[in-house]
C-alpha positions as CSV (number, residue, x, y, z in Angstrom):
1,M,7.5,-7.0,-26.7
2,D,8.5,-5.2,-29.9
3,G,10.8,-2.2,-30.0
4,F,8.1,0.5,-29.7
5,A,6.2,-1.4,-26.9
6,S,9.5,-1.8,-25.0
7,L,10.3,1.8,-25.4
8,F,6.9,2.9,-24.2
9,S,7.2,0.4,-21.4
10,A,10.6,1.8,-20.4
11,F,9.2,5.4,-20.3
12,G,6.2,4.2,-18.2
13,L,8.4,2.4,-15.8
14,A,10.8,5.3,-15.4
15,S,7.9,7.7,-14.9
16,A,6.5,5.4,-12.2
17,A,10.0,5.4,-10.5
18,G,9.7,9.1,-10.2
19,F,6.7,8.7,-7.9
20,N,7.9,5.7,-6.0
21,A,11.2,4.0,-6.9
22,Y,10.4,0.7,-5.3
23,V,6.9,-0.2,-6.8
24,P,8.1,-0.4,-10.4
25,L,11.2,-2.3,-9.5
26,L,9.1,-4.8,-7.5
27,T,6.6,-5.0,-10.3
28,V,9.2,-5.8,-13.0
29,G,11.1,-8.2,-10.7
30,L,7.9,-10.2,-9.9
31,V,6.5,-10.2,-13.4
32,A,9.9,-11.3,-14.8
33,R,10.3,-14.0,-12.1
34,Y,6.8,-15.5,-12.4
35,T,5.7,-14.9,-16.0
36,D,7.2,-14.8,-19.5
37,L,5.9,-11.3,-20.2
38,I,9.3,-9.7,-19.3
39,R,12.7,-11.3,-19.8
40,L,15.5,-9.4,-18.1
41,A,18.9,-9.6,-19.6
42,E,22.0,-9.6,-17.4
43,P,22.7,-7.7,-15.2
44,F,19.1,-6.7,-14.7
45,D,18.0,-10.3,-14.1
46,V,19.2,-9.8,-10.5
47,L,15.8,-8.1,-10.0
48,T,14.2,-11.6,-10.1
49,Q,16.3,-13.0,-7.3
50,P,14.3,-13.7,-4.1
51,W,16.6,-11.8,-1.8
52,V,16.5,-8.8,-4.1
53,L,12.7,-8.9,-4.3
54,G,12.6,-9.2,-0.5
55,A,14.9,-6.2,0.0
56,I,12.9,-4.1,-2.5
57,A,9.6,-5.1,-0.8
58,V,11.0,-4.1,2.6
59,L,12.1,-0.7,1.1
60,A,8.7,-0.3,-0.4
61,V,7.0,-0.7,3.0
62,V,9.5,1.7,4.6
63,D,8.9,4.2,1.8
64,F,5.1,3.8,2.2
65,I,5.3,4.5,5.9
66,A,8.1,7.2,5.9
67,D,6.5,9.3,3.2
68,K,3.3,9.6,5.4
69,I,5.1,11.0,8.5
70,P,5.6,14.7,8.7
71,A,9.3,15.7,8.8
72,V,10.4,12.2,8.0
73,D,8.8,12.6,4.6
74,T,11.2,15.6,3.9
75,V,14.2,13.5,4.7
76,W,12.8,10.6,2.7
77,H,12.4,12.8,-0.3
78,G,16.0,13.8,-0.1
79,V,16.9,10.1,-0.3
80,G,14.4,9.7,-3.1
81,A,16.2,12.4,-5.1
82,L,19.0,9.9,-5.5
83,V,17.1,6.6,-5.5
84,S,14.3,7.5,-8.0
85,P,16.5,8.5,-10.9
86,V,18.7,5.5,-10.4
87,A,15.7,3.2,-10.3
88,G,14.4,4.9,-13.5
89,A,17.8,4.3,-15.2
90,V,17.8,0.6,-14.2
91,L,14.1,0.2,-15.3
92,F,14.6,2.0,-18.6
93,A,17.7,0.1,-19.5
94,S,16.3,-3.3,-18.4
95,Q,13.8,-3.4,-21.2
96,Q,15.4,-6.0,-23.5
97,N,14.2,-4.7,-26.9
98,V,15.2,-1.1,-26.0
99,L,18.7,-2.4,-25.3
100,S,19.0,-4.0,-28.7
101,D,18.1,-0.7,-30.5
102,M,19.7,1.7,-28.1
103,H,23.1,1.9,-26.4
104,P,22.6,0.9,-22.7
105,A,24.2,4.2,-21.5
106,I,21.7,6.2,-23.5
107,A,18.8,4.1,-22.1
108,A,20.1,4.6,-18.6
109,I,20.4,8.4,-19.1
110,A,16.9,8.5,-20.5
111,G,15.5,6.7,-17.5
112,L,17.5,8.9,-15.1
113,V,16.1,12.0,-16.7
114,V,12.5,10.8,-16.9
115,A,12.4,9.5,-13.3
116,G,14.4,12.5,-12.0
117,G,11.9,14.9,-13.7
118,F,8.9,13.2,-12.2
119,H,10.6,13.0,-8.8
120,G,11.6,16.7,-9.1
121,S,8.0,17.7,-9.9
122,R,6.6,15.8,-6.9
123,A,9.3,17.2,-4.7
124,A,8.4,20.7,-5.9
125,A,4.8,20.1,-5.0
126,R,5.4,18.9,-1.5
127,P,6.6,22.2,0.1
128,I,3.6,23.9,-1.6
129,S,1.3,21.3,-0.1
130,T,3.0,21.7,3.3
131,A,2.7,25.5,3.2
132,A,-0.9,25.5,2.0
133,T,-2.3,22.8,4.4
134,G,0.2,22.7,7.2
135,G,1.3,19.3,6.1
136,V,-2.2,17.7,6.5
137,A,-2.5,16.9,2.8
138,N,1.0,15.4,2.5
139,P,0.0,11.8,3.5
140,V,-2.9,11.9,1.0
141,L,-0.6,13.3,-1.7
142,S,1.9,10.5,-0.9
143,L,-0.8,7.9,-1.2
144,V,-1.9,9.3,-4.6
145,E,1.8,9.1,-5.7
146,D,2.0,5.5,-4.6
147,V,-1.2,4.5,-6.4
148,L,0.0,6.4,-9.5
149,S,3.3,4.6,-9.4
150,G,1.6,1.2,-9.1
151,L,-0.9,2.1,-11.9
152,L,1.9,3.3,-14.3
153,S,4.0,0.2,-13.4
154,L,1.2,-2.2,-14.3
155,L,0.2,-0.3,-17.4
156,A,3.9,-0.2,-18.5
157,V,4.1,-4.0,-18.3
158,F,0.6,-4.9,-19.7
159,L,-0.4,-1.9,-21.8
160,P,2.8,0.0,-22.6
161,F,1.2,2.4,-25.2
162,I,-1.4,3.5,-22.6
163,A,1.3,3.8,-19.9
164,F,3.2,6.2,-22.2
165,G,0.1,8.3,-22.8
166,V,-0.8,8.4,-19.1
167,A,2.8,9.4,-18.2
168,G,2.7,12.2,-20.8
169,L,-0.6,13.4,-19.5
170,V,0.6,13.3,-15.9
171,A,3.7,15.2,-16.8
172,V,1.7,18.0,-18.4
173,L,-0.7,18.1,-15.4
174,L,2.2,18.2,-13.0
175,I,3.9,21.1,-14.8
176,V,0.7,23.1,-14.9
177,A,-0.3,22.3,-11.3
178,V,3.2,23.1,-9.9
179,A,3.4,26.4,-11.9
180,R,-0.1,27.4,-10.8
181,A,0.5,26.5,-7.1
182,R,3.8,28.4,-7.1
183,R,2.2,31.5,-8.6
184,V,-0.6,31.4,-6.0
185,W,1.9,30.9,-3.2
186,M,4.1,33.7,-4.4
187,E,1.1,36.1,-4.7
188,R,0.1,35.2,-1.1
189,R,3.6,35.8,0.2
190,T,3.9,39.2,-1.5
191,R,0.5,40.5,-0.4
192,P,0.6,43.0,2.4
193,G,-0.6,41.6,5.6
């Protein structure tokens, strides 16, 4: 990948990590291990090791299940507040051509901010969903987040320019949706009974 493609891929992967930290890590690890599409420099090449891929796969399954169970999903989001930004930092910095043009610390910080921002938006939407639906919509919302993470991960690897555009569109939609939902929720709370 050339520099711009790697940069757009890095943004797409970090965005995906904001929705589900494990899917893009697993995607990058598997693609790097079994194809020549991605070459991971040290220390990121550890993502291609079978034991690391196995551990990430187990965590992905745990995440998939835990995020669908009421009350457990709240605790799991607390864990995700740490894991998602770190995964975003690793994924952003792992893109080889980005590293050649950008200091690794800057790349890691960019990934941390992007993934943290997406995770923060999804974490802000969850209490609104819980309040509005009594938690019934949360498993569906979680599934949408998982699918979106997978889609962004694949696009970031195979069509990075489109991944960047999709991530930007999703960011705008999240900001608008969360702002609108909060406004409606606040209006309902302040209405006399």
